[in-house]
C-alpha positions as CSV (number, residue, x, y, z in Angstrom):
1,M,23.6,8.0,-15.8
2,T,21.2,10.5,-14.3
3,S,19.6,8.0,-11.8
4,R,23.0,7.1,-10.4
5,D,23.8,10.8,-10.1
6,L,20.5,11.5,-8.4
7,I,21.1,8.8,-5.8
8,R,24.7,10.0,-5.2
9,L,23.5,13.6,-4.8
10,F,20.9,12.9,-2.2
11,L,22.4,9.8,-0.4
12,G,26.1,10.5,-0.9
13,P,28.9,8.3,-2.2
14,G,28.7,4.5,-1.7
15,W,25.1,4.3,-3.1
16,E,26.2,3.9,-6.7
17,E,24.8,0.4,-6.9
18,T,21.4,1.6,-5.8
19,G,21.5,4.1,-8.7
20,R,22.3,1.3,-11.2
21,I,19.3,-0.6,-9.9
22,F,17.1,2.4,-10.0
23,A,18.0,2.9,-13.7
24,F,16.0,-0.3,-14.5
25,F,12.9,1.3,-13.1
26,G,13.1,4.4,-15.3
27,P,11.6,3.0,-18.6
28,G,8.6,1.7,-16.7
29,I,7.5,4.9,-15.1
30,G,5.9,6.5,-18.2
31,V,4.2,3.2,-19.1
32,M,3.0,2.8,-15.5
33,L,1.1,6.1,-15.7
34,L,-0.6,4.9,-18.9
35,Y,-1.3,1.5,-17.5
36,Y,-3.1,2.7,-14.4
37,T,-5.7,4.6,-16.4
38,H,-7.5,1.3,-17.0
39,G,-8.8,1.7,-13.4
40,W,-10.4,5.0,-14.3
41,I,-12.3,3.3,-17.1
42,H,-13.6,0.6,-14.8
43,L,-14.8,3.0,-12.2
44,S,-16.2,5.6,-14.7
45,I,-18.5,2.9,-16.3
46,G,-19.5,1.5,-12.9
47,R,-17.7,-1.9,-13.2
48,P,-15.4,-2.1,-10.2
49,E,-15.8,-5.9,-10.2
50,R,-14.0,-6.1,-13.5
51,W,-11.2,-4.0,-12.0
52,F,-10.9,-6.6,-9.2
53,R,-10.7,-9.4,-11.7
54,W,-8.0,-7.7,-13.6
55,G,-6.1,-7.0,-10.4
56,V,-5.9,-10.8,-9.9
57,I,-4.4,-11.2,-13.4
58,E,-2.0,-8.4,-12.7
59,V,-0.7,-10.0,-9.5
60,I,-0.3,-13.4,-11.2
61,C,1.6,-11.9,-14.1
62,T,3.9,-9.7,-11.9
63,V,4.7,-12.4,-9.4
64,G,5.5,-14.8,-12.3
65,L,7.9,-12.3,-13.8
66,F,9.5,-11.7,-10.4
67,L,10.1,-15.5,-10.0
68,I,11.6,-15.6,-13.4
69,A,14.0,-12.7,-12.7
70,L,15.1,-13.9,-9.2
71,P,18.4,-15.4,-10.5
72,W,19.5,-12.0,-11.7
73,G,19.0,-10.4,-8.2
74,P,17.8,-6.9,-7.5
75,K,18.5,-5.7,-11.1
76,G,16.4,-8.6,-12.5
77,I,13.5,-7.7,-10.1
78,A,13.6,-4.1,-11.1
79,L,13.6,-5.1,-14.8
80,A,10.7,-7.5,-14.3
81,W,8.7,-4.7,-12.7
82,T,9.2,-2.6,-15.8
83,V,8.5,-5.4,-18.2
84,S,5.2,-6.2,-16.4
85,F,3.8,-2.8,-17.4
86,F,4.7,-3.2,-21.0
87,V,3.1,-6.7,-21.0
88,L,-0.1,-5.7,-19.3
89,L,-0.7,-2.3,-20.8
90,I,-2.6,-3.2,-24.0
91,P,-4.6,-6.1,-22.5
92,S,-5.6,-4.0,-19.5
93,L,-7.0,-1.2,-21.7
94,W,-8.7,-3.7,-24.0
95,Y,-10.4,-5.4,-21.0
96,A,-11.4,-2.2,-19.4
97,G,-13.0,-0.7,-22.5
98,R,-14.7,-3.9,-23.7
99,P,-18.1,-3.2,-22.0
100,I,-18.4,0.2,-23.8
101,G,-16.8,-0.8,-27.1
102,L,-13.7,1.2,-26.5
103,G,-11.0,-0.4,-28.5
104,V,-7.3,-0.2,-28.1
105,G,-6.7,1.2,-31.6
106,P,-7.9,4.8,-30.9
107,I,-5.8,4.9,-27.7
108,L,-2.6,3.7,-29.5
109,T,-3.2,6.2,-32.2
110,I,-2.8,9.0,-29.6
111,I,0.0,7.6,-27.5
112,W,2.3,6.1,-30.0
113,K,3.8,9.4,-31.1
114,F,4.7,10.3,-27.5
115,F,6.2,6.9,-26.9
116,A,8.3,7.2,-30.1
117,A,9.4,10.7,-29.0
118,S,10.6,9.4,-25.7
119,V,12.5,6.5,-27.4
120,V,14.2,9.0,-29.8
121,A,15.0,11.4,-27.1
122,A,16.5,8.7,-24.8
123,G,18.6,7.3,-27.6
124,S,19.8,10.7,-28.7
125,T,20.6,11.7,-25.1
126,A,22.6,8.5,-24.5
127,W,24.6,9.1,-27.7
128,L,25.3,12.7,-26.8
129,I,26.4,11.8,-23.3
130,H,29.3,9.8,-24.8
131,M,30.3,12.9,-26.7
132,M,30.8,14.8,-23.4
133,P,33.4,12.8,-21.5
134,E,34.6,15.8,-19.6
135,L,31.2,16.2,-18.0
136,E,31.1,12.5,-17.1
137,A,34.5,12.7,-15.4
138,M,33.5,15.5,-13.0
139,P,33.8,14.1,-9.5
140,G,31.8,14.5,-6.3
141,A,28.4,16.0,-5.7
142,V,29.1,19.0,-7.9
143,G,29.7,16.7,-10.8
144,A,26.6,14.7,-10.0
145,L,24.5,17.8,-9.9
146,A,26.0,19.1,-13.2
147,R,25.2,15.9,-14.9
148,L,21.7,15.7,-13.5
149,V,20.8,19.1,-14.7
150,S,22.5,18.9,-18.0
151,Y,21.1,15.5,-19.0
152,S,17.6,16.4,-17.8
153,L,17.6,19.6,-19.8
154,L,19.0,17.7,-22.8
155,F,16.4,15.0,-22.7
156,T,13.5,17.4,-22.1
157,T,14.6,19.5,-25.1
158,L,15.0,16.5,-27.4
159,Y,11.7,15.0,-26.2
160,L,9.7,18.2,-26.8
161,S,11.3,18.7,-30.2
162,A,10.4,15.1,-31.2
163,V,6.8,15.6,-30.0
164,V,6.5,18.8,-32.0
165,A,8.0,17.2,-35.1
166,L,5.7,14.1,-34.9
167,H,2.6,16.1,-34.3
168,R,3.6,18.8,-36.8
169,G,2.7,21.5,-34.4
170,F,2.6,22.7,-30.8
171,K,-1.0,21.5,-30.1
172,P,0.0,18.7,-27.6
173,I,2.2,21.2,-25.6
174,Y,-0.7,23.7,-25.5
175,R,-3.1,21.0,-24.3
176,T,-0.7,19.8,-21.6
177,A,-0.2,23.4,-20.4
178,H,-3.9,23.9,-20.3
179,L,-4.4,20.6,-18.4
180,I,-1.8,21.6,-15.8
181,G,-3.6,24.9,-15.4
182,D,-6.8,23.1,-14.6
183,F,-5.0,21.3,-11.7
184,L,-3.7,24.5,-10.1
185,P,-5.7,26.1,-7.3
186,R,-7.6,29.2,-8.3
187,R,-8.9,32.1,-6.2
188,P,-12.7,32.0,-5.8
189,A,-14.3,34.7,-7.9
190,R,-15.9,37.5,-6.0
191,Q,-19.6,37.5,-6.3
192,T,-21.3,40.9,-6.8
193,V,-24.9,41.2,-5.8
194,A,-26.9,43.8,-7.7
195,V,-29.6,45.4,-5.5
196,V,-32.7,46.2,-7.6
197,P,-34.9,48.7,-5.8
198,S,-38.5,47.6,-5.4
199,K,-41.5,49.5,-6.6
200,A,-42.3,50.8,-3.1
201,A,-38.7,52.1,-2.7
202,D,-39.0,53.9,-6.0
203,E,-42.2,55.6,-5.0
204,L,-40.7,56.7,-1.7
205,N,-37.7,58.2,-3.4
206,I,-40.0,60.1,-5.8
207,A,-42.0,61.4,-2.9
208,R,-38.8,62.6,-1.1
209,V,-37.7,64.4,-4.2
210,A,-41.1,66.1,-4.6
211,L,-41.0,67.3,-1.0
């Protein structure tokens, strides 16, 4: 798995178990980014007290899942962390958008295709990995790096292909590229000041020409 190879590449051999634990965090990263947008909604409509109340609910839910997962050790805790975002995602967006009538339906209409694309890409990548046993058998850091690059490129290609297929076009990719461009620093535009001669200066110039 890529997470195990990533840990092995940067921390060296002997950390494989850490890589296996880290793999349980992977599915929750994308959902986590979606989940935390509820805070933007609370602040943008001027209701930080609702964000605080939801934070209390989040802590109760997450701690409860951790307690349930304790018998399974570190892997159970990692999985509980991931599950917490899936459980809280839709309720958090509903609660945040309630004061302004922002329902969950329009949000799900936009994100479900990206979620489906990631599931399809992950499943296809896992299936194709089993078709390449020679790559999986490569030892050492070189093998870990080769797997990391190969699997990442494979997943990215499959994910982008699924996104294009589900949206029937490249519009989401263009939008993402434009959004990334907005975050990049830009050089300040040079301001040119046009000097308009006054009436007195015009008369002086005419007088000089006449002389």
